[in-house]
C-alpha positions in Angstrom: -12.8 90.0 -12.0 -13.5 86.6 -13.6 -12.0 83.4 -15.0 -13.0 81.9 -17.4 -11.9 77.9 -18.8 -12.3 77.5 -22.7 -12.0 74.8 -24.5 -10.1 74.9 -28.0 -11.0 72.7 -30.9 -8.6 73.9 -33.9 -5.0 75.8 -33.7 -6.7 78.4 -36.0 -9.1 79.3 -33.3 -6.9 79.5 -30.8 -4.6 82.0 -32.7 -7.6 84.4 -32.9 -9.2 84.0 -29.0 -5.6 84.7 -28.6 -5.6 87.5 -30.5 -8.8 89.2 -29.3 -7.2 88.3 -25.4 -4.2 90.7 -26.6 -6.6 93.0 -28.1 -8.8 93.9 -24.6 -6.3 93.4 -22.8 -6.9 89.9 -21.8 -4.4 88.0 -19.4 -3.9 84.9 -19.9 -3.6 83.3 -16.3 -2.9 79.6 -17.0 -2.1 77.5 -20.1 -2.6 73.9 -20.4 -2.8 72.5 -23.5 -4.7 68.9 -23.4 -1.5 67.4 -24.5 -0.1 68.8 -20.9 -3.0 67.6 -19.1 -2.8 64.0 -20.5 0.7 64.0 -19.5 0.1 65.2 -15.7 -2.5 62.9 -15.8 -0.5 59.8 -16.6 2.0 61.0 -13.9 0.0 61.0 -11.0 -1.2 57.5 -11.9 2.3 56.2 -12.7 2.8 58.1 -8.7 -0.3 56.2 -7.6 0.7 52.6 -8.8 4.3 53.1 -7.7 3.0 54.0 -4.5 1.6 50.9 -4.1 -1.3 52.2 -2.1 -4.0 50.2 -3.9 -2.6 46.9 -2.5 -3.9 48.1 1.2 -7.6 47.1 -0.5 -6.9 43.5 -2.2 -6.9 41.4 -4.9 -10.2 43.0 -6.7 -11.1 40.3 -8.8 -10.7 38.2 -5.0 -13.7 40.5 -4.2 -15.8 40.2 -7.3 -15.5 36.3 -6.3 -16.7 37.1 -2.5 -19.3 39.5 -3.6 -20.8 37.3 -6.7 -20.6 33.9 -4.6 -24.1 33.5 -4.3 -25.2 34.0 -7.8 -24.7 31.4 -10.8 -24.2 33.1 -13.8 -25.6 31.2 -16.8 -24.0 28.7 -19.0 -21.7 28.3 -15.6 -21.3 25.4 -13.4 -20.8 26.0 -9.7 
């Protein structure tokens, strides 16, 4: 048995592929649209934000200031 992940750009092409799959007696194991994947990704990001796990790393701008502390940028005073 083999599994393929296929990306289809247009609804017309998707309909054609689905017709072919039916004709070849192939089953669709998982059907996820781009919108559905975006929604799941957004939900995962929101869960991460809500967990406040990133706060353990501190303020990223402060880290960047400390990291670049030894060098003066052109056109800026120390």
